C-alpha positions in Angstrom: -114.5 -136.2 91.0 -114.3 -133.0 89.1 -110.9 -132.2 87.6 -110.7 -128.8 89.2 -111.9 -126.5 92.0 -113.2 -123.1 90.9 -113.6 -119.7 92.5 -115.4 -116.8 90.9 -115.7 -113.1 91.6 -118.7 -111.2 90.2 -118.2 -107.5 89.6 -121.4 -105.8 90.7 -123.3 -103.9 88.0 -121.4 -105.6 85.1 -122.0 -108.8 83.1 -118.4 -110.0 83.9 -117.1 -112.7 86.2 -113.4 -113.4 87.0 -112.8 -117.2 87.5 -109.9 -119.1 88.9 -109.7 -122.8 88.1 -107.3 -125.0 90.2 -106.5 -128.4 88.9 -106.7 -131.3 91.3 -104.6 -133.5 89.0 -101.5 -131.2 88.6 -100.1 -128.2 90.5 -101.5 -125.7 87.9 -104.3 -123.2 87.7 -105.8 -121.0 85.0 -107.7 -117.7 85.4 -110.2 -116.5 82.8 -113.2 -114.2 82.4 -116.8 -114.9 81.7 -119.1 -112.5 80.0 -122.8 -112.9 80.6 -124.8 -113.9 83.6 -127.0 -116.3 81.8 -126.8 -120.1 81.8 -124.1 -120.3 79.1 -121.8 -117.3 79.4 -119.0 -116.6 76.9 -115.5 -117.8 78.1 -112.8 -115.1 77.7 -109.5 -117.1 78.0 -107.1 -114.6 76.6 -108.3 -111.0 76.6 -109.7 -109.8 79.9 -111.9 -106.6 80.0 -110.9 -104.1 82.7 -113.9 -105.2 84.7 -112.4 -108.7 85.0 -108.6 -107.9 85.2 -108.7 -106.8 88.9 -110.6 -109.9 90.0 -108.3 -112.2 88.1 -105.2 -110.6 89.7 -106.8 -111.1 93.1 -107.6 -114.7 92.4 -104.1 -115.4 90.9 -102.4 -114.0 94.0 -104.6 -116.1 96.4 -104.0 -119.3 94.4 -100.3 -118.8 94.3 -100.1 -117.9 98.0 -102.3 -120.7 99.2 -101.5 -123.6 96.9 -98.1 -122.5 95.5 -99.4 -123.6 92.0 -98.1 -122.3 88.7 -100.4 -120.6 86.2 -101.0 -122.1 82.8 -100.5 -119.6 80.0 -103.3 -119.1 77.5 -101.2 -120.9 75.0 -100.8 -124.0 77.3 -104.5 -123.9 78.4 -105.6 -123.9 74.7 -103.6 -127.0 73.7 -105.8 -129.7 72.2 -105.8 -132.9 74.2 -106.0 -136.0 71.9 -108.7 -138.6 72.5 -110.6 -136.4 75.1 -114.2 -135.7 74.2 -116.2 -133.1 76.1 -119.6 -131.8 75.4 -119.8 -128.4 73.6 -116.2 -128.4 72.4 -115.3 -127.2 68.9 -114.6 -129.8 66.2 -110.8 -129.0 66.5 -110.9 -130.9 69.8 -111.0 -130.5 73.6 -108.4 -128.3 75.2 -106.8 -128.4 78.6 -108.9 -125.4 79.6 -112.1 -127.1 78.4 -111.3 -130.2 80.4 -110.6 -128.1 83.5 -113.9 -126.1 83.3 -116.1 -128.8 82.0 -119.1 -130.1 84.0 -119.3 -133.1 81.6 -118.3 -136.1 83.7 -118.3 -138.4 80.7 -114.8 -137.2 79.7 -113.3 -139.4 82.5 -114.4 -142.6 80.7 
């Protein structure tokens, strides 16, 4: 099982995607932006370009209304989780956000 459900909104004509990530393990969610439509886009956890802000606001409202979940702040989402290893994470360690958005199923072992 993946640790989260995700929804994404692509703004036509731009390389930006607004993403909402809902945890299936705790009543929390995190919204972030992606820049780039290629296979490995840049994750924008803190600063959201105007092209992403509107989509994130829409996703946040929907998640709060449907699930009544609380948002993780960027500071909380970027907390390093000890003893969790995920592919493509920096040497400083895996964060809560990285665990939520990872497709690496090995981090459950």
